[in-house]
C-alpha positions in Angstrom: -101.6 -21.5 -15.9 -98.9 -24.0 -16.6 -99.5 -27.3 -18.3 -97.5 -30.4 -17.5 -96.1 -32.5 -20.3 -97.7 -35.9 -21.0 -94.5 -37.6 -20.0 -94.5 -35.9 -16.6 -98.1 -36.8 -16.0 -97.4 -40.4 -17.0 -94.5 -40.6 -14.6 -96.5 -39.2 -11.8 -99.2 -41.7 -12.5 -96.8 -44.6 -12.4 -95.4 -43.5 -9.1 -98.9 -43.2 -7.7 -99.8 -46.6 -9.0 -96.6 -48.2 -7.7 -97.7 -47.8 -4.1 -94.4 -46.3 -3.1 -94.8 -43.3 -0.7 -92.3 -40.4 -0.7 -90.9 -41.8 2.6 -90.3 -45.2 1.1 -88.5 -43.6 -1.9 -86.4 -41.5 0.4 -85.3 -44.6 2.4 -84.2 -46.3 -0.7 -82.5 -43.1 -1.8 -80.5 -42.9 1.5 -79.6 -46.6 1.7 -79.9 -49.3 4.2 -78.1 -50.9 7.1 -77.6 -54.5 8.1 -77.5 -55.2 11.8 -74.1 -56.8 12.8 -74.8 -57.6 16.5 -77.0 -60.2 18.1 -79.6 -57.6 19.0 -79.9 -53.8 18.5 -82.2 -51.5 20.5 -84.2 -49.1 18.4 -84.8 -45.9 20.4 -87.3 -43.1 20.3 -84.6 -40.5 20.2 -80.9 -40.5 19.3 -79.6 -41.0 22.9 -78.5 -44.1 24.8 -80.9 -43.2 27.6 -84.0 -42.8 25.3 -86.9 -45.2 25.5 -86.4 -48.5 23.6 -89.3 -48.8 21.1 -88.2 -52.0 19.4 -85.4 -54.5 18.8 -83.6 -55.5 15.5 -81.7 -58.8 15.3 -78.5 -59.7 13.5 -79.0 -59.8 9.8 -82.1 -57.5 9.9 -82.2 -54.8 7.2 -83.0 -51.3 8.4 -83.9 -48.5 6.0 -82.0 -45.2 6.6 -84.6 -42.4 7.0 -82.4 -39.4 6.7 -79.4 -38.4 4.5 -77.1 -37.8 7.5 -76.8 -39.4 10.9 -76.5 -37.2 14.0 -73.7 -34.6 13.9 -71.3 -36.8 15.7 -72.4 -39.7 13.6 -73.2 -42.1 16.4 -77.0 -42.4 15.8 -78.9 -42.9 12.6 -82.6 -42.5 11.9 -83.9 -45.9 10.7 -87.1 -47.8 9.8 -87.9 -51.4 10.5 -91.2 -52.1 8.8 -93.6 -49.5 10.2 -91.4 -48.8 13.3 -89.3 -45.6 13.1 -86.5 -44.8 15.5 -82.8 -44.4 16.0 -80.0 -47.0 16.1 -76.4 -46.9 17.1 -74.4 -46.7 13.9 -71.5 -48.8 15.3 -73.7 -51.8 15.4 -74.7 -51.7 11.7 -73.0 -52.0 8.3 -74.2 -49.7 5.4 -75.4 -51.8 2.5 -77.4 -51.2 -0.7 -81.1 -51.7 -0.2 -82.4 -55.0 -1.4 
């Protein structure tokens, strides 16, 4: 049986109390995007023919959900509030998360 140090237990407790989920921490870790066009469709899959599940507007901040965008780099997994989808990278600028 291994025991955890008091410091590790304290840090785990602080993370749990902070209300941040692992997903929220990952988004902050991966960065954010700012929408640079008047409106940007958020799609269910990383394809231009995929269903539109939401819309982001110029100036909106989107959290990056994954370390890398699609292999060709056109689509990025993003989160806007509780909505998760994909957005065309050419319509966003990478920024530090607020």
